[in-house]
N, C-alpha and C positions, 0 to 999 in steps of 0.2 A: 504493500499497500504506500504511495506518496502523501508525503507531509501534507499536501494541499488538497488532497482528500480528505486526510483527518481532520484537516482544520475545518472544513466544510460541516462533517460529519459533527464533531463539536456545536459549530454554530445551528445546525439546525434542530439541535436537539435543547440548545438553550430558547430558541424561538419555538419551539412545539412545548414546551415546559409552560413558557409565557403563555401561550397562545390556549392552551389544558385550563389555566387557572382561572384567566378571563372567562372562558365557554362558564366553567363552574360556577362562578363566581356571578353572572349572567343569568342562568338559570338561579338560582340560590334567589336575586331582584327578583324574578318573575313570580316568586312567593311569599314578595313580601304584605301585599294587602288581600292575600286571601282568608276566608271567613274563618275563625281560629274556631275549632272541634270542642263538643259539649265540655270535655276534661280542661279545658284549659280557659274556658269562655270568661272564668271568675278570676285570671290571673291578674289581669289592668281593668281600670273603670276608664273612661272612654279617654279621657286626657292623659292618662297613661298611656294608653294603647297609642295612640296619636302621636305623643313623644317617643317610646319605641322605635317606630314607623321610621320617624324623623330620622333618628339614632342611628339605623341600619342603611338609610338610604347616604347619611352622610358620610359612613363610614366607606360604602362603597364606591361613593365618588372617588372618596381619598386615597384607596386601594387600586382604583385605576392609575390615578397620579403615579402614585411610588412605585406602583409594580413594572409600567411603564420606563418609568427614569430609571429605576435599578436594570431592567435590561437592554436600555439605550448602551445604558453607562458600561456593560458588559462589553455589548459587541464593538462599540467604542474602544475598548479597551484589547479587543482582537483584531479589528480590521488596523488599526495605528500603532501596533504591536506593543502595546502599552507593558503586556507580562516581560518582553523584550527590556524595552527601556530600564522598569527595578531593577532586573538579572544584571545587565551592565552600570547600575547605579549601584550595586551592590557589591559589586566586584571590584569596585575603584573602592571599596570601605577596607575589604578583607579578601582571602580566596582560603579560607578555612570552611570546608562543607558547613558545618552545624552553625558555625555565624552567621555563613550566606543565608541557609534555610531559612532562621531565626529573624533577620533585617528582609530579610523578603516577605515571609508569611507577614511581618509585623507592619512593617511599610503597607500592604495590600489592605491589612485589617482596621488599621488605623485610620490611614485613608479614607475606605468605604462609610466605616463610623462618623467622621467628621463632617464626610458629604452629606451622611443621611442625617445628622442633627437636627439641622433645619426643619423634616417633617414629623421627627421626635416632640420636638418641641411644639409644632402648630398640633399634634397633635393630643399632646397631655394639656398644653396651655390655653388653645383651642376649642377643639370638641372637647375630651372629657370634660373642659370647665366648662362651656356651655350647657351641658345634660348634668350638670352637677355631681360628677365623678372627681374630680378632680382636687386633690388634698396636697398634690407636691409643691412646695416651695421652690424657689429659682435654686436657692443656695441648696435644698435636697436634691432636687435635678444635677447641678453641677457637681454635688459628692460621689452621687451612685456613678456620673462617666467618670472622675476620677477614679472611684474606688474598682470599677468595672476595668477599666486599661488597667492597673498594676496588677488583676489577680490574673488577668488574661494573657500580661506579660510570665509573672510569676509561676503558673502551672499550666498554662496552653504554652508558654518558652522551654519551660522544663522538661513535660513531657516529647514537646518537640525536638528538642538537641538530644533526650535520649534516644528517639527513635533512628535522628538521623545518625547518632555516634554507633549504634549497635549495626547498624545499615553499611557504615566504613568497617567496622570490626570484622562482624561475621559474612556481609555481602548477600549470599539468596537466603540463608537460613534466619536473617535477622526478624521475621514477621514472628518467627515461634517467642522468641526473648520479648518483643516486643508485646506481642499479646499477652504474655504471663504478666509483665506492668502493669499494662492497661487493665486488664481482668483485677490484678490486687487493689491498684487506685480506684476503677469505680467499687469494688465491693466496699473499701474503704469508706469514698466518700458516700455511700447508701445508709452506712453506719454513722456516720460524723456528720453529712452535713447541716443538720441544724445544730450544731454546738459549735462548729467551725466559722462555716460560711455566714452562714443567716444571721447570726450577730453584729456581723460584720453591718450589714446594711438597716436592720431590726432590730429594736429591744425584743426578749421573749422575755417574760416572768410570771413564776409558776401559778397557775390558779390559786387565788386566794382559797384559804375555809370559810367556808360556808354552806348554804342548800343548796348552791351547782353543785359543785365538787362532792356534797355528799351522795348526791344521787348518781354521779357518774362512776362512784367507787362502790355502789351498790350494784348500780348495772353490769360493771365489769365484774366483780365479784359473782354476779351470778350467770354469767354466760362462761365462764372459765380464762378470762381474761384480767391479768395480773398485770395492774400498770400505777407505776406512783410518778411518771413524768407527762403531767397534764400540763401546757403554757398557753398563757395567752401570747401573742405578738402585735404590733402596733401597726395593724395593716393601715390603719384609719391616716398614719402619716403622709399615704399617698394616696387612697382612695379612698371611696366609702363602699367600694363592690366588698363583699363579702365571701368566706371562704374558710375549709378549716380541711387540713391533712394530716394521715399519717405519716413518721419517716422513721429510719434505722431499725436493727434487726437486733435480735437476743435481750441483751440489757439495757441496750441504748434506744431501743423502740421510746417514742415519744407521739404522742398526740398534742397539735397546735391547733388553736383555735386563734381565730381570727376575732380581734376585739368590737368589729364592727358586727359580725355573729350575733357576738352576744346579747349587743346591742338591741339585733333586727329579730332573733328568733325566742321563741318561748323556751321554758325547760324542758318539757318534752320534745321538742322541735328537735332541738341540739342532743337530747339525748338520741333521737332519731339516728340524727348528723353521725353522731359518733359509734352510734350502734353500725352505723353504713361503714364507717371508716374501719372499726375491727375486724368488720365482715372480710376488708381485704387481706388481712395479715391471718384470720383463720383460715381463709380458704388460700393461703399461700401465694398470694398473687407477687409481693415485692419480692419473694424469691424466685418466681417465675420469672417475672419481669428482668431480676439482675441475671438469670441464669442465658436467659436470651439475649441479652444484649454482650455478655460476653460470648456466647456463640456468632453474633453478628460482627463482632470486631473483630474475631477470628476468620471470620468468610473475608470479611474486606483487606485486614493488613494479607490474606494466602494470596486474592488475587492481585493486589499492588505488587505484589513480591513478584509476581510472572511478570510485569512490564515495567516495572522502576528502573532498568539498565536501558531501555530500547532508546535510541535516540529519534525514533520517529516522534513521541511524547514531549520532543521540548523543541523538534524540528518545527512540529505542526503548529507551535505559538510563535516561531520568527527564532527560536534560541540555537545556535550553533553547536552549542557545549553541552553534554547531557548532564544534568544535574538532577537531586533528589526532591529540590523544592521544586522545580518547574516542570517535573513526573506527578509530583503530587496534585498539584493543579489542576495540569491533567486531567489525570487520572477522575478526579474530582466530579469533573463532568462529566466526562463516559462514565462514570457509575451511578450518577443521576437516577437515571430510569430506573436501575435496579432497585436504587434506594428509595423509588416512590411506589418500588412493586411491595417492595419488604414493610411500606412505613403501610401499607392498606392494607397486609398480614396481620400487622400489632395494631390497628385502629381495629379488626374486626373482633382479636382477642381481648381487646382492651375493654369493647362495650360489653361483650359477655361478661368480663369479671363485673363489670357494672352491676350487671344485674345481678351476677351472684351476689354480689353484695347487700343490693339493696333488699332481695332476698332472704338474705341472712338478718338483716336490719326487721324486716318483716315479721318474720317467725320469731325470733329471739326479743323483740320490744313491742310494737305496733305498725304496720301499713299506716294509719292514715296520718299521724305528724310527720312522718318521712314526707309521706305528698305534702301536706303543707309547707312544710320548710324547703321543698325542692320549686313550692312555687313564689315562696316571699323571697329565695335568692334569685327565681328568675325576673320577679317584680324589680329586685331591686337593680339587678345588674341590667335590666331592660332585653332580656333575652327574646332572640327572634325566636318563637312558638311555632313557625310554619317552614320551617328549610326543605328546602329542592330534596327527596331521597340518595338522588345521584350525587349532591353535595355533601351532604352527611355520609355518603360513603367511603366518599374522598378524605374528606376534613374531621370528622368527628371521632373524638375517644371515649367520650359519652355519647348514650343512646339519648334521642330527643326526649323534652319533657314528659312530652303524649305519650312516649312508648314505654316511659320509666312507671307513668301511673297509670296506664293498664295492664302492665306487666305484675305491677305491687297490687293491684285491686283483683288479680285473678291469684294470689295467694287464698 
């Protein structure tokens, strides 16, 4: 295969992904004004429903602008040999393969983030502000950006440097060692994310003693789930949207409640949401997700190892000298269709897990409080209650509200 052919294959993949995304968004848009099914007709009053419609339409138009800008930026990088330019730039700084890779990827990611920051600002301080969601101050926004850059440099840079170093050291078998390291890191982050990363951005405090904590401890004991780590996170620092999640493994497992969730829901509704989260643990969804993530990373690394030394990957982007970092970029674009297909499978499994956790909550506690909680959260978040089925199949990791209500009422 000639480099020019591979180049146009990559361009074709980029354009196809963009067109697919726009078609899916449009299909979803056509369902915005659908009549609400009876099961969810009480989620919004007329004023709230109109507000949710406006919110969806504003975000739809904004996604067209941001998506189009992103794909045009990528195409400009391809046709004006932007990747080759950055490659030449880092080669004037160092010839060390590890440092070149870190600088090359770092420059691309940092430049992309800076270029897209105006969109983030508009989304946060105009769209989210207009619809009453935004609680982020300018100071918090800037701090989040800086902290994100630093974390990306330390964690992302460290992992990339290790993989490139292993490649230089062992060549074709580097992927095995890299897989082991990435897998161990993935398991470590699953266990310690809430204790190491979350505090950098948010405050987490133990749920205070009182009626709610007493009820949580009682229901946990009743269903055989020993938990001491129940935390409240200051989600209201950035948004009025509410959530709850379960994290960690073994003794490091913890339940985290957004302060906005506690403010919005009744005690029974909170208990139902928590029982749902416990259901994920009891059904071993966290462990399953971690195992699949490890397998997925192994597949990616193995396939990449078959192509990394091929000069065609570099030549397709206008770079004459073969390098790990250019091969990584080229492979990333070529692998994206496979990633999309695997993502569809992961979404199917995730939706199945949500049904299982819902059923667990309905059987171990009560279905109606969970239904009420899901309705409240949908109302609070101005959720789309009539998404297009094809859009759901491609993009939703959770079943729709209507699907969840019908499944819960079938218990």
